[in-house]
C-alpha positions, 0 to 999 in steps of 0.5 A: 498499500503506498503512501497517501497518509497524512503526517503532521510534522511535530515541532517544525518552526522550533525544531528548525528555529534550534538548528539556527540554520545558516544560508550557507550551511551544510545540515543534516536531517537523520529522520526524513520521514515526509520531509516537513523539517527539510522542506523548512530548512532549506527555505533558511538556505541560500543557494551555497547551502546543503542538505543531507536526509537519511531514512530507511523507509522506501516510502520516505525515500521516494519522497526525499528522490521527488524532493531532490529532483526539484532542489539540487541543494538536497540529497537523501540517502537511504540508511540509518542515521546510525551510519551517518558518521560513514557516510559523512566521511564518504562525502568529504564532509567531516568537520563541515556539519553545521547541524543535526536534526534527529526526529525520533520513533516513528511516523504518522504514515507508518502507524496509519498504514496497515500494512506496514504492521506497526499499529493493531488499530487497523489489522495488517501483517505482523512486520513492523519494519521501516525498512521492510526489505531488511532484517527480521519481522516481528512475526519471525521474531515472535515465531522463533524467540525463547519466551524468556527473550520475549518477555525480555523485549517486552519488558525492557523495551515496552515498559511492561510490567507482564512482560512474561506472562504476556511472553508465555501466552504467545509462545503458548498459542504458536505451537498451534498457529504461528502469528502472521497479523497485528490483529491477532497478536494483539488479541493474545496480548489482551487476553493476557494481561490481567490489569488494562489501563484506562485508555489504552489498549492492554497490547500497546506496550508491548507492541512498542517493544517489539517495534523498538527491538525489530528496528534496533531503535535504541542501538541506532539512537546511541550510535547516531548520538555519537556520529552526529556530534563527531560530525558537527564542526565547532558551534554546530547544534544537534537537535533531537525530538523523543517520543518516549521515555527510553529515547530521551533517557538516553538523550538526556544522559548523552548530552549531560554527559557531554556537558559535564566533561570526559573527568566527570566519570573518572575516579576523583583522585587519577591524575587527567589533563585540564583538557580532559574536564572541559565538556564537548557540548553546551545544553541549550535551555530547558526540554521544549514540548508542543504548544497548546496549539499543537496539542489540539492540533495533533494529539500525537505531539503530546509526548514529543520532547525536544534537547538542544546542544551546541558542540564547543570542541 
C-alpha cells in the first residue's frame, strides 16, 4: 500500500529554529520521514547551502528523491542515521556539518498504513520493519524467539510489567498456530494482560517493545548520537526530538555526559590533563514540548520532547 497517509511534522518551527540555520551551512536531517523539517530547512538555506537526508523507509526515500529532483541542494540516502558518520566521511563533509536533526520514533504514515504492521488499530501483516526489505520481521521474531527473550523485549523496550505472562501466552499459542497478523497478536496479548490501563489498549506496550527491538531503535540512537557529535563543526547544533521515555533518557544522559566533560566519570584522585575536564557541548535551555495549539491540532505530539546542544570542541 502506498503513502497517501497524512503526516504532521511535530515541533516543526521550534526544531528548525533550534538548528540556527545559516544560509551557507551543511545540515543533516537524520530522519527525513515525509520531509517536513527538511523543506523548512531548505527554505532558510542559500544557494551554497546543503542538506543531506537519511531514512530507512522506502516510501520516505521515494518522497526524498522527488524533493532532490526539485532542489539540487538536497540529497537523500537510504540508510540509518546510525551510519551518518560513514556517510559524512565518504562525502568529504567531516567538520563541515553545521547542524544535525533527529526526529525519532515511527511516523504517522507508518502507523496508519495497516500493511506496514506497526499498529493493531487496523489489522495488517505482522511486520513492523521501517525497511521491509532488511532484517527480521516481528512475525519472524515471535515465531522463533525463546519465551525469556520475548519477555525481555516486552519488559525492557515496552516497559510492560506483565511481560513474562504475556510472552508465555504468545509462545503457548504459536505452538498450534503461528502469528502473521497484528490483530491476532494484539488479541492474545490483550487477554494475557490482567490489568488494563484506562484509555490504553492492553497490547500497546508490548507492541512498542516489538517495534523498538525489530528496528534496533535504541542501539541506532546511541550510535547516531556519537556519530552526530563527531560530525559537527565547532558551534554546530544537535537537535533531538524523542517520543518516549527510553529514547529521551538516552538523549538526556548523552548530553549531560558531554556537557560535564569526560572527567566526570573518572575516579576523583586519577591524574588527568586539564583538557579532559572541558565539556564537548553546551546544552541549550530546558527541554521543549509541543504548545497547546499543536497538541490540539496533533494529539500525537503530546509525548514529544526536544533537546538542543551546541558543540564546543
